[in-house]
N, CA, C and O of each residue as an XYZ file, in Angstrom:
888
protein
N     180.241     58.333    102.021
C     179.826     60.525    102.281
C     181.011     60.659    103.695
O     180.921     59.991    104.724
N     181.974     61.587    103.431
C     182.821     62.027    104.238
C     181.613     62.406    105.478
O     180.446     62.290    105.103
N     181.807     62.772    106.673
C     180.905     63.522    107.933
C     181.367     64.718    108.093
O     180.777     65.495    108.843
N     182.886     65.214    107.197
C     182.680     66.601    107.452
C     182.195     67.725    106.646
O     182.204     67.826    105.420
N     181.742     68.607    107.583
C     180.818     69.794    106.496
C     181.063     70.638    106.680
O     180.751     70.887    107.844
N     181.820     71.973    105.910
C     182.461     72.851    106.054
C     181.094     73.736    106.480
O     179.932     73.789    106.076
N     182.006     74.502    107.681
C     180.993     75.527    108.540
C     179.833     75.112    109.275
O     179.103     75.881    109.901
N     179.650     73.544    109.152
C     178.304     73.406    109.839
C     179.062     72.783    111.341
O     180.196     72.324    111.475
N     177.972     72.964    112.373
C     178.188     72.343    113.840
C     177.124     71.175    113.456
O     176.045     71.246    112.866
N     178.054     69.724    114.187
C     177.547     68.617    114.354
C     178.179     68.262    115.972
O     179.295     68.077    116.457
N     177.180     68.283    116.320
C     177.033     67.902    118.261
C     178.179     68.424    118.781
O     178.971     67.934    119.586
N     178.170     69.737    118.088
C     179.339     70.617    119.146
C     180.984     71.058    118.268
O     182.017     71.652    118.576
N     180.496     70.434    117.192
C     182.051     70.510    116.972
C     182.137     71.000    115.590
O     181.575     70.235    114.807
N     182.785     72.271    114.922
C     182.558     72.946    113.594
C     183.714     72.043    113.070
O     184.790     71.914    113.653
N     183.384     71.458    111.950
C     184.133     70.349    111.210
C     184.535     71.171    109.770
O     183.469     71.611    109.340
N     185.439     71.481    109.026
C     186.259     72.296    108.229
C     186.729     71.694    107.028
O     186.946     70.501    107.236
N     186.965     72.018    105.906
C     187.312     72.023    104.754
C     186.764     70.653    104.529
O     187.702     69.920    104.839
N     185.902     70.010    104.212
C     185.631     69.178    102.962
C     185.679     68.784    102.011
O     185.778     67.586    101.744
N     185.626     69.611    101.306
C     185.862     69.548     99.840
C     187.361     69.410     99.538
O     187.779     68.651     98.663
N     188.153     70.184    100.308
C     189.775     69.854     99.885
C     190.312     68.248    100.590
O     191.377     67.793    100.173
N     189.517     67.460    101.650
C     189.187     66.583    102.248
C     188.825     65.318    101.120
O     189.119     64.141    100.912
N     188.411     65.855    100.843
C     187.092     64.486     99.827
C     188.238     64.843     98.366
O     188.878     63.906     97.889
N     188.364     66.188     97.816
C     189.294     65.995     96.726
C     190.499     65.291     96.958
O     190.734     64.456     96.085
N     191.631     65.401     98.189
C     192.244     64.670     97.973
C     192.128     63.164     98.292
O     192.818     62.347     97.682
N     191.372     62.850     99.116
C     190.792     61.249     99.211
C     190.901     60.838     98.092
O     191.736     59.962     97.866
N     189.859     61.497     96.767
C     189.686     61.088     95.582
C     190.919     60.204     95.036
O     190.819     59.069     94.568
N     192.239     61.041     95.210
C     193.418     61.240     94.320
C     194.290     60.362     94.684
O     195.286     60.112     94.006
N     193.924     59.607     96.166
C     194.994     58.353     96.720
C     195.086     57.070     95.667
O     196.125     56.460     95.419
N     194.000     56.840     95.198
C     194.363     55.829     93.963
C     194.869     56.170     92.842
O     194.940     55.281     91.994
N     195.412     57.652     92.461
C     195.902     57.823     91.542
C     197.073     56.960     90.839
O     197.106     56.767     89.623
N     198.120     56.418     91.839
C     199.630     56.385     91.579
C     198.929     54.644     92.636
O     198.031     54.640     93.478
N     199.518     53.776     92.284
C     199.449     52.638     93.038
C     200.772     52.103     93.621
O     201.902     52.012     93.143
N     200.189     51.747     94.940
C     201.039     51.647     95.917
C     200.286     50.146     96.558
O     199.088     50.011     96.812
N     200.999     49.463     96.667
C     200.384     48.171     97.609
C     200.347     48.226     98.767
O     199.298     47.790     99.239
N     201.161     48.636     99.558
C     201.222     48.869    101.004
C     201.646     50.421    101.481
O     202.557     51.062    100.957
N     200.756     50.920    102.642
C     201.019     51.975    102.854
C     200.902     51.957    104.596
O     200.157     51.253    105.277
N     201.756     52.830    104.986
C     201.882     52.181    106.770
C     201.802     53.861    107.179
O     202.508     54.685    106.596
N     200.762     54.260    108.350
C     200.882     55.584    108.671
C     200.669     55.243    110.177
O     200.343     54.153    110.648
N     201.014     56.822    111.058
C     202.016     56.771    112.253
C     201.457     57.707    112.875
O     201.921     58.654    112.240
N     200.574     58.321    113.916
C     199.714     59.197    114.539
C     200.202     58.896    116.009
O     200.770     57.964    116.578
N     199.642     60.293    116.390
C     200.190     60.299    117.927
C     199.386     61.478    118.439
O     199.078     62.482    117.796
N     199.081     61.180    119.760
C     198.084     62.250    120.800
C     198.432     61.784    122.436
O     198.865     60.723    122.885
N     198.004     63.193    123.167
C     197.989     63.129    124.289
C     197.316     64.258    124.978
O     197.327     65.426    124.592
N     196.641     63.722    126.199
C     196.038     64.712    127.332
C     196.317     64.848    128.146
O     197.059     63.938    128.515
N     196.106     65.879    129.131
C     196.216     65.801    130.699
C     194.667     65.374    131.166
O     193.595     65.579    130.596
N     194.980     64.678    132.470
C     193.800     63.832    132.912
C     194.160     64.246    134.628
O     195.212     64.513    135.210
N     193.023     64.164    134.979
C     192.858     64.494    136.358
C     191.982     63.386    137.315
O     191.252     62.545    136.789
N     192.105     63.468    138.377
C     191.357     62.179    139.043
C     190.267     63.017    140.201
O     190.577     63.575    141.254
N     189.319     62.909    139.757
C     188.038     63.451    140.073
C     187.865     62.664    141.823
O     188.546     61.658    142.025
N     187.108     63.099    142.778
C     186.110     62.671    143.546
C     184.796     62.617    143.730
O     184.055     63.333    143.058
N     184.159     61.472    144.982
C     182.915     61.220    144.632
C     182.012     62.496    145.055
O     180.796     62.412    145.225
N     182.617     63.463    145.173
C     181.718     64.655    145.654
C     181.546     65.614    144.773
O     180.598     66.362    145.012
N     182.559     65.967    143.224
C     182.418     66.353    142.271
C     181.743     65.714    141.077
O     182.062     64.717    140.429
N     180.549     66.698    140.936
C     179.620     66.223    139.921
C     180.142     66.609    138.639
O     180.388     67.766    138.299
N     180.335     65.313    137.774
C     180.855     65.678    136.207
C     179.215     65.776    135.264
O     178.366     64.885    135.236
N     179.143     67.173    134.541
C     178.299     67.522    134.288
C     177.860     66.578    132.733
O     176.828     66.057    132.309
N     179.016     66.697    132.326
C     178.472     66.012    130.661
C     179.589     64.919    130.585
O     180.645     64.821    131.210
N     178.798     63.808    129.235
C     179.198     62.705    129.105
C     180.642     62.622    128.850
O     181.269     61.621    129.196
N     181.552     64.229    127.901
C     182.827     64.051    127.548
C     183.678     64.207    128.677
O     184.881     64.024    128.493
N     183.234     64.539    129.915
C     183.991     64.432    130.920
C     184.441     63.640    131.355
O     185.405     63.884    132.080
N     183.988     62.166    131.157
C     184.653     60.703    131.116
C     185.909     60.416    130.295
O     185.964     60.767    129.116
N     186.777     59.874    130.812
C     187.626     59.846    129.678
C     187.191     58.379    129.036
O     186.717     57.374    129.567
N     187.540     58.673    127.719
C     187.495     57.431    126.646
C     188.527     57.137    125.887
O     189.398     57.901    125.470
N     188.368     55.689    125.674
C     189.811     55.275    124.748
C     189.317     54.464    123.683
O     188.677     53.580    124.252
N     189.258     54.268    122.396
C     188.973     53.825    121.223
C     187.648     53.915    121.447
O     187.167     53.160    120.602
N     186.582     54.479    122.206
C     185.406     54.579    122.052
C     184.490     54.009    123.415
O     183.263     53.997    123.514
N     185.322     53.632    124.233
C     184.985     53.157    125.651
C     185.062     53.608    126.958
O     186.114     53.366    127.550
N     184.163     54.227    127.561
C     184.561     54.977    128.774
C     185.329     54.560    129.875
O     184.759     53.559    130.309
N     186.229     54.778    130.489
C     187.758     53.937    130.876
C     187.300     54.043    132.409
O     187.050     53.135    133.201
N     187.264     55.667    132.609
C     186.760     55.805    134.354
C     186.244     56.707    134.459
O     186.537     57.746    133.867
N     184.920     56.494    135.596
C     184.294     57.795    135.323
C     184.754     58.873    136.751
O     184.281     59.939    137.144
N     185.905     57.993    137.261
C     186.768     58.977    138.164
C     187.579     59.461    137.622
O     188.266     60.099    138.420
N     187.989     59.549    136.472
C     189.601     60.158    135.246
C     188.581     60.940    134.331
O     187.663     60.455    133.669
N     189.082     62.717    134.487
C     188.400     63.688    133.291
C     189.658     63.779    132.798
O     190.733     63.827    133.397
N     189.335     63.805    131.305
C     190.443     64.645    130.581
C     190.347     66.431    130.377
O     189.336     67.124    130.270
N     191.696     66.813    130.374
C     191.594     68.471    130.527
C     191.203     68.421    129.070
O     191.999     67.552    128.711
N     190.706     68.661    128.260
C     190.220     68.478    126.843
C     189.212     69.255    126.307
O     188.626     69.940    127.146
N     188.735     69.384    124.880
C     187.581     69.801    124.483
C     186.575     68.939    123.811
O     185.490     69.144    123.267
N     187.495     67.664    124.096
C     186.152     66.352    123.793
C     186.282     65.335    124.764
O     186.541     65.826    125.862
N     186.224     64.473    124.772
C     186.344     63.238    125.605
C     187.645     62.810    126.052
O     187.896     61.884    126.824
N     188.467     63.621    125.456
C     189.705     63.016    125.534
C     190.393     61.199    124.792
O     191.230     60.325    125.019
N     189.609     61.467    124.111
C     189.554     59.815    123.780
C     191.411     59.589    122.498
O     191.534     59.329    121.301
N     192.056     59.762    123.195
C     193.525     59.651    122.579
C     193.868     58.414    121.552
O     194.672     58.539    120.628
N     193.205     57.295    121.817
C     193.131     56.550    120.414
C     192.572     56.826    119.233
O     193.061     56.803    118.103
N     191.147     57.176    119.730
C     190.696     57.840    118.350
C     191.177     58.918    117.673
O     191.235     58.836    116.446
N     191.656     60.250    118.406
C     192.870     60.768    117.793
C     194.165     60.803    116.917
O     194.566     61.497    115.983
N     194.798     59.385    117.880
C     195.304     58.963    117.387
C     195.413     58.228    115.925
O     196.185     58.323    114.971
N     194.366     57.523    116.201
C     194.051     56.583    115.225
C     193.622     57.238    113.678
O     193.618     56.609    112.620
N     193.269     58.672    113.872
C     192.676     59.569    112.385
C     194.111     60.455    112.010
O     194.263     61.133    110.995
N     194.982     60.285    112.964
C     196.208     60.696    112.479
C     196.851     59.518    112.008
O     197.486     59.774    110.985
N     196.908     58.712    112.242
C     197.677     57.622    111.425
C     197.334     57.211    110.420
O     198.260     56.691    109.797
N     195.851     57.179    109.647
C     195.470     57.345    108.711
C     195.641     58.232    107.897
O     195.882     57.753    106.789
N     195.628     59.644    107.918
C     195.777     60.286    107.498
C     196.818     60.680    106.719
O     196.840     61.222    105.614
N     198.015     60.190    107.751
C     199.354     60.229    107.480
C     199.528     58.984    106.480
O     200.634     58.904    105.944
N     198.814     58.250    106.240
C     199.619     57.003    105.300
C     199.155     57.473    104.503
O     199.949     57.197    103.604
N     197.895     58.418    103.762
C     197.955     58.938    102.788
C     198.066     60.867    102.595
O     197.326     61.683    102.044
N     198.979     60.953    103.128
C     199.811     62.390    103.445
C     198.548     63.396    103.672
O     198.566     64.541    103.221
N     197.765     63.020    104.198
C     196.680     64.050    104.715
C     197.119     65.011    105.971
O     198.190     64.873    106.563
N     196.309     65.830    106.234
C     196.698     66.919    107.460
C     195.988     66.074    108.690
O     195.140     65.211    108.461
N     196.461     66.441    110.114
C     196.269     65.815    111.150
C     194.757     66.082    111.493
O     194.046     66.695    110.697
N     194.263     65.594    112.733
C     192.935     65.778    112.960
C     192.819     67.395    113.348
O     191.914     67.834    112.637
N     193.168     68.091    113.888
C     193.059     69.284    114.436
C     193.087     70.384    113.012
O     192.759     71.568    113.078
N     193.417     69.887    112.122
C     193.354     70.790    110.933
C     191.767     70.490    109.964
O     191.347     71.107    108.985
N     191.335     69.649    110.490
C     189.593     69.484    109.767
C     188.942     69.577    111.302
O     187.736     69.651    111.066
N     189.059     69.601    112.315
C     187.925     69.613    113.219
C     188.474     70.663    114.111
O     189.676     70.813    114.327
N     187.407     71.464    114.673
C     187.552     72.397    115.654
C     186.594     72.620    116.554
O     185.519     72.145    116.186
N     186.569     72.991    117.275
C     185.722     73.625    118.439
C     185.200     72.321    119.610
O     185.773     71.232    119.570
N     184.139     72.570    120.554
C     184.318     71.822    121.452
C     183.419     70.163    121.188
O     182.592     69.998    120.291
N     183.715     69.391    121.909
C     182.639     67.754    121.104
C     182.122     66.999    122.107
O     182.618     67.499    123.117
N     181.638     66.373    122.339
C     180.850     65.523    123.204
C     181.574     64.432    122.985
O     182.211     64.076    123.976
N     181.749     63.531    121.682
C     182.439     62.576    121.678
C     183.138     62.849    120.526
O     182.859     63.677    119.660
N     184.457     61.775    120.604
C     185.200     61.821    119.132
C     184.825     60.891    118.283
O     185.466     60.662    117.257
N     183.554     60.142    118.673
C     182.923     58.986    117.720
C     182.445     59.598    115.795
O     182.122     58.950    114.799
N     182.643     61.207    116.056
C     182.681     61.806    114.680
C     184.018     61.697    113.702
O     184.040     61.859    112.482
N     185.160     61.368    114.607
C     186.220     61.733    114.149
C     186.860     60.848    114.039
O     187.913     60.943    113.409
N     186.381     59.414    114.728
C     186.409     57.743    114.205
C     185.622     57.395    112.984
O     185.947     56.465    112.247
N     184.670     58.093    112.799
C     183.737     57.763    111.682
C     184.003     58.397    110.646
O     183.354     58.061    109.656
N     185.133     59.640    110.460
C     185.216     60.122    109.569
C     186.732     59.337    109.081
O     186.787     59.099    107.874
N     187.917     58.931    109.888
C     188.691     58.306    109.638
C     188.099     56.917    108.534
O     188.668     56.601    107.489
N     187.148     56.408    108.958
C     186.443     55.240    108.653
C     186.233     55.211    106.970
O     186.325     54.418    106.034
N     185.867     56.706    107.252
C     185.229     56.852    105.520
C     186.223     57.175    104.926
O     186.216     56.497    103.899
N     187.449     58.065    104.941
C     188.684     57.807    104.406
C     188.945     56.717    103.663
O     189.088     56.639    102.443
N     189.027     55.367    104.993
C     189.803     54.316    104.415
C     188.605     53.941    103.453
O     189.061     53.878    102.311
N     187.349     53.689    103.469
C     186.434     53.476    102.708
C     186.433     53.498    101.035
O     186.309     52.686    100.118
N     186.752     55.635    101.295
C     186.718     56.206     99.824
C     187.809     55.903     99.502
O     188.242     56.727     98.696
N     188.689     54.912     99.777
C     190.327     54.866     99.205
C     190.223     53.168     98.528
O     189.177     52.556     98.313
N     191.303     52.790     98.345
C     191.213     51.730     97.227
C     192.324     50.525     98.488
O     193.136     49.659     98.164
N     191.934     50.927     99.763
C     192.962     50.334    100.652
C     191.867     49.722    101.791
O     190.804     50.161    102.230
N     192.484     48.751    101.997
C     191.535     47.784    103.632
C     192.811     47.989    104.817
O     194.037     48.000    104.701
N     191.935     48.137    105.938
C     193.210     47.639    107.468
C     193.476     46.025    107.366
O     192.803     45.016    107.155
N     195.183     46.442    107.702
C     195.939     44.738    108.008
C     195.579     44.962    109.082
O     194.545     44.521    109.584
N     196.427     45.730    109.633
C     196.454     45.861    110.757
C     196.732     47.187    111.414
O     197.024     48.157    110.714
N     196.627     47.307    113.192
C     196.278     48.709    113.942
C     197.314     48.200    115.096
O     197.082     47.192    115.763
N     198.459     48.987    115.258
C     199.022     48.512    116.664
C     198.678     50.366    117.490
O     198.733     51.526    117.082
N     198.394     49.792    118.571
C     198.313     51.060    119.658
C     199.367     50.604    120.682
O     199.554     49.413    120.934
N     200.187     51.820    121.381
C     200.251     51.593    122.020
C     200.150     53.050    123.112
O     200.310     54.200    122.703
N     199.805     52.613    124.786
C     199.980     53.759    125.866
C     200.723     54.044    126.713
O     200.898     53.037    127.398
N     201.233     54.788    127.048
C     201.569     55.393    127.917
C     200.978     56.014    129.455
O     200.963     57.228    129.657
N     200.660     55.353    130.147
C     200.002     56.141    131.380
C     200.424     55.377    132.426
O     201.056     54.325    132.332
N     199.925     56.137    133.820
C     200.231     55.364    135.173
C     198.793     54.898    135.144
O     198.449     53.728    135.315
N     197.934     55.977    134.898
C     196.577     55.503    135.335
C     195.618     56.134    134.309
O     195.972     57.167    133.742
N     194.346     55.536    134.020
C     193.948     54.313    134.848
C     193.965     52.928    134.679
O     194.599     52.855    133.627
N     193.714     51.835    134.977
C     193.720     50.880    134.108
C     193.448     50.408    133.580
O     192.634     49.602    134.030
N     193.678     50.326    132.423
C     193.348     49.957    130.562
C     193.730     48.705    130.285
O     193.409     48.414    129.133
N     194.415     47.626    130.989
C     194.073     46.519    130.565
C     193.179     45.824    130.387
O     192.840     45.328    129.312
N     192.555     45.668    131.690
C     191.111     44.950    131.710
C     190.098     45.840    130.423
O     189.025     45.343    130.082
N     190.395     46.643    130.045
C     189.461     47.134    129.312
C     189.956     46.720    127.798
O     189.048     46.894    126.984
N     191.048     46.267    127.279
C     191.795     46.121    126.290
C     190.775     45.429    125.051
O     190.694     45.858    123.900
N     190.118     44.386    125.551
C     189.346     43.481    124.355
C     188.079     44.219    124.749
O     188.060     43.557    125.787
N     187.256     44.807    124.838
C     186.165     45.745    124.692
C     186.594     46.848    123.616
O     185.879     47.040    122.633
N     187.757     47.559    123.818
C     188.305     48.724    123.110
C     188.767     47.779    121.563
O     188.406     48.239    120.479
N     189.496     46.592    121.618
C     189.761     46.043    120.405
C     188.477     45.346    119.367
O     188.502     45.026    118.179
N     187.304     45.277    120.482
C     186.090     44.693    119.716
C     185.184     45.755    118.989
O     184.285     45.604    118.162
N     185.963     47.392    119.837
C     184.901     48.502    119.235
C     185.301     48.989    117.863
O     184.553     49.190    116.907
N     186.991     49.187    117.952
C     187.316     49.605    116.814
C     187.539     48.471    115.821
O     187.819     49.049    114.771
N     187.561     47.230    115.618
C     187.166     46.005    114.898
C     185.888     46.004    114.127
O     185.618     45.824    112.939
N     185.079     46.310    115.375
C     183.498     46.442    114.840
C     183.497     47.615    113.543
O     183.395     47.355    112.345
N     183.641     48.962    114.170
C     183.934     50.035    113.326
C     184.655     50.393    112.255
O     184.466     51.485    111.719
N     185.450     49.636    111.868
C     186.238     49.329    110.318
C     185.521     48.597    109.652
O     185.327     48.866    108.466
N     184.884     47.363    110.312
C     184.450     46.394    109.533
C     183.413     46.554    108.627
O     182.409     46.957    109.215
N     183.207     46.372    107.192
C     182.716     46.907    106.503
C     181.637     45.282    105.814
O     181.914     44.141    106.185
N     180.759     45.519    105.060
C     180.320     44.327    104.296
C     181.245     43.550    103.551
O     181.380     42.345    103.761
N     181.930     44.209    102.639
C     183.165     43.625    102.566
C     183.881     43.088    102.736
O     184.201     42.030    102.194
N     184.491     43.800    103.761
C     185.680     43.279    104.251
C     185.429     43.544    106.189
O     184.762     44.414    106.749
N     186.219     42.470    106.769
C     186.065     42.221    108.395
C     187.240     42.318    108.720
O     188.037     41.528    108.214
N     187.695     43.292    109.641
C     188.535     43.744    110.708
C     188.396     42.977    112.008
O     187.603     43.485    112.800
N     188.956     41.939    112.370
C     189.163     41.304    113.309
C     189.578     41.970    114.502
O     190.112     43.077    114.438
N     189.352     41.316    115.715
C     189.778     41.934    116.959
C     191.430     41.897    117.389
O     192.137     42.690    118.012
N     191.742     40.312    116.610
C     193.219     40.225    117.350
C     194.081     41.020    115.848
O     195.296     40.879    115.708
N     193.394     41.673    115.027
C     194.214     42.965    113.671
C     194.590     43.823    114.583
O     195.357     44.561    113.964
N     194.533     44.215    115.722
C     194.251     45.450    116.449
C     194.825     45.096    118.284
O     194.257     44.717    119.308
N     196.252     45.488    117.899
C     197.429     45.085    119.250
C     197.265     45.846    119.718
O     197.632     46.776    118.999
N     196.779     46.314    120.882
C     197.431     47.354    121.933
C     198.128     46.767    123.433
O     197.679     45.838    124.104
N     199.360     47.603    123.736
C     200.283     47.440    124.144
C     199.642     48.555    125.464
O     198.921     49.484    125.099
N     199.905     48.412    126.731
C     200.200     49.368    127.421
C     201.408     49.599    128.873
O     202.128     48.724    129.354
N     201.333     50.648    129.183
C     203.359     50.676    129.630
C     202.748     51.763    130.585
O     201.829     52.528    130.291
N     203.391     51.698    131.728
C     203.906     52.977    132.783
C     205.338     54.156    132.828
O     205.719     55.153    133.442
N     205.768     53.209    131.694
C     207.172     54.083    131.431
C     208.009     54.144    132.419
O     209.077     54.755    132.381
N     207.398     53.256    133.757
C     208.593     53.486    135.173
C     208.653     54.796    135.585
O     209.686     55.124    136.168
N     207.573     55.842    135.384
C     207.190     56.974    136.001
C     208.265     57.794    135.408
O     208.498     58.727    136.175
N     208.931     57.827    134.476
C     210.320     58.253    133.453
C     209.273     59.862    132.711
O     209.927     60.791    132.237
N     208.275     59.910    132.724
C     207.597     60.853    131.903
C     206.433     61.577    132.735
O     205.930     61.000    133.698
N     206.126     62.525    132.440
C     204.766     62.727    133.245
C     203.798     62.235    133.016
O     202.920     62.212    133.879
N     203.533     61.448    131.300
C     202.096     59.987    131.220
C     202.563     59.141    132.718
O     201.617     58.968    133.485
N     204.154     58.516    133.273
C     203.846     57.677    133.617
C     203.807     58.247    135.106
O     203.833     57.406    136.004
N     203.744     59.655    135.470
C     203.621     60.162    136.978
C     202.466     60.311    136.677
O     202.159     61.148    137.525
N     201.038     60.035    135.768
C     199.593     60.477    135.769
C     199.182     61.444    136.064
O     198.284     61.826    136.814
N     200.058     61.993    135.277
C     199.427     63.841    134.844
C     198.726     63.707    133.422
O     198.070     64.575    132.846
N     199.057     62.244    132.933
C     198.085     62.679    131.363
C     198.516     61.313    130.585
O     199.457     60.539    130.757
N     197.484     61.340    129.697
C     197.963     59.856    128.994
C     198.699     60.205    127.375
O     198.533     61.343    126.937
N     199.165     59.615    126.887
C     200.063     59.259    125.536
C     199.947     58.128    124.808
O     200.399     57.049    125.193
N     199.124     58.357    123.333
C     198.785     57.148    122.417
C     199.591     57.288    121.547
O     199.881     58.446    121.249
N     200.170     56.292    120.906
C     200.718     55.910    119.429
C     200.180     55.117    118.474
O     200.153     53.946    118.851
N     199.607     55.335    117.059
C     198.813     54.215    116.517
C     199.841     54.586    115.102
O     200.479     55.534    114.646
N     199.417     52.713    114.677
C     200.634     52.855    113.661
C     199.584     51.689    112.742
O     199.362     50.537    113.113
N     199.159     52.189    111.766
C     198.489     51.377    110.983
C     198.977     51.154    109.735
O     199.635     52.009    109.143
N     198.666     49.869    109.183
C     199.237     49.168    108.026
C     197.771     48.679    107.268
O     196.847     47.918    107.554
N     198.236     49.848    105.797
C     196.625     49.327    104.795
C     197.678     48.672    103.603
O     198.883     48.774    103.369
N     196.390     47.859    102.920
C     196.999     47.289    101.753
C     195.734     47.513    100.928
O     194.570     47.644    101.305
N     196.411     47.527     99.370
C     195.786     47.814     98.323
C     194.670     46.483     98.204
O     195.074     45.320     98.213
N     193.478     46.781     98.113
C     192.496     45.910     97.761
C     192.823     44.863     96.404
O     192.853     43.640     96.541
N     193.044     45.504     95.176
C     193.551     44.486     94.001
C     194.611     43.870     94.309
O     194.549     42.668     94.049
N     195.881     44.331     94.914
C     197.310     43.832     95.613
C     196.152     42.660     96.239
O     195.701     41.901     95.382
N     195.693     42.485     97.537
C     194.866     41.786     98.389
C     194.137     40.461     97.370
O     194.211     39.265     97.651
N     193.764     40.774     96.718
C     193.367     39.681     95.994
C     193.982     38.967     95.000
O     193.675     37.822     94.666
N     195.136     39.862     94.373
C     196.173     39.011     93.555
C     196.783     37.982     94.605
O     196.919     36.790     94.329
N     197.185     38.600     95.981
C     198.239     38.169     96.556
C     197.590     36.378     97.215
O     198.239     35.351     97.412
N     195.887     36.697     97.421
C     195.270     35.642     97.573
C     194.862     34.529     96.776
O     194.596     33.360     97.055
N     194.880     35.253     95.603
C     195.163     34.331     94.409
C     196.225     33.376     94.176
O     196.028     32.268     93.678
N     197.118     33.726     94.465
C     198.239     33.423     94.231
C     198.926     32.327     95.088
O     199.516     31.300     94.752
N     198.539     33.126     96.870
C     198.429     31.663     98.011
C     197.263     30.556     97.512
O     197.564     29.395     97.789
N     196.385     30.680     97.037
C     195.434     29.374     96.784
C     195.842     28.522     95.435
O     195.451     27.359     95.329
N     196.699     29.184     94.330
C     197.298     28.386     93.603
C     198.405     27.722     93.913
O     198.703     26.849     93.099
N     199.260     27.879     95.017
C     200.581     27.672     95.577
C     199.902     26.456     96.458
O     200.253     25.277     96.495
N     199.060     26.962     97.003
C     198.075     25.539     98.289
C     198.126     24.389     97.171
O     198.770     23.340     97.221
N     197.111     24.947     95.940
C     196.865     23.891     95.302
C     197.925     23.039     94.281
O     197.747     22.060     93.556
N     198.486     23.437     94.418
C     200.164     23.011     93.379
C     200.696     22.336     94.515
O     201.277     21.292     94.217
N     200.670     22.648     95.853
C     201.864     22.170     97.164
C     200.975     20.376     97.672
O     201.418     19.318     98.118
N     199.778     20.803     97.337
C     198.686     19.550     97.512
C     198.971     18.674     96.467
O     199.392     17.525     96.609
N     198.781     19.124     95.625
C     199.095     17.818     94.146
C     199.889     17.324     94.004
O     199.837     16.139     93.674
N     201.563     18.275     94.258
C     203.030     17.639     94.037
C     203.082     16.181     95.541
O     203.659     15.106     95.380
N     202.319     16.592     96.882
C     202.083     15.900     97.513
C     201.608     14.718     97.378
O     201.391     14.021     98.369
């Protein structure tokens, strides 16, 4: 069941167009396409706060991939500024020809987790599974590289299910400052792009079967 509910406030978010989204998701398997690739991006202004400034709400801490990055960095956003989650939703929705995150989610939100959960639900409702995800981040600050394993672990566990496990090494994350050539590299914001590769479950099972047969034949002939 998708998390979207038309006209219902959930955690400070007004989520719209559930019926349209679900109808489109159900049509995804009408045409057999072995692989799908999706691309998404998102960016937010950020500001550094001092010890004297009081941050009232959790969403005023910058989050990336569901992980709090730095309590002294606050996103200029209606949410926790989680550009990875927002870009991930856009990547998955674009792979299926759906609309971007701003079309389905409206209003102020304390957490981007419902957006990520909806992206996972879209994938689970489709006949596709995640092959791999590539995340590219451009920002001067905060320091993100030490948090990469935590982000990989959180995203991999979120996209894993009883039927299919997504490993952390299926999620690649690169970080650059861009040598200060953009506003992101100058420390004024953060920019994230996400690319996902999805494979049809039936095609994957067929591929695995063929691979097993080839290995058996190779072993038999040797």
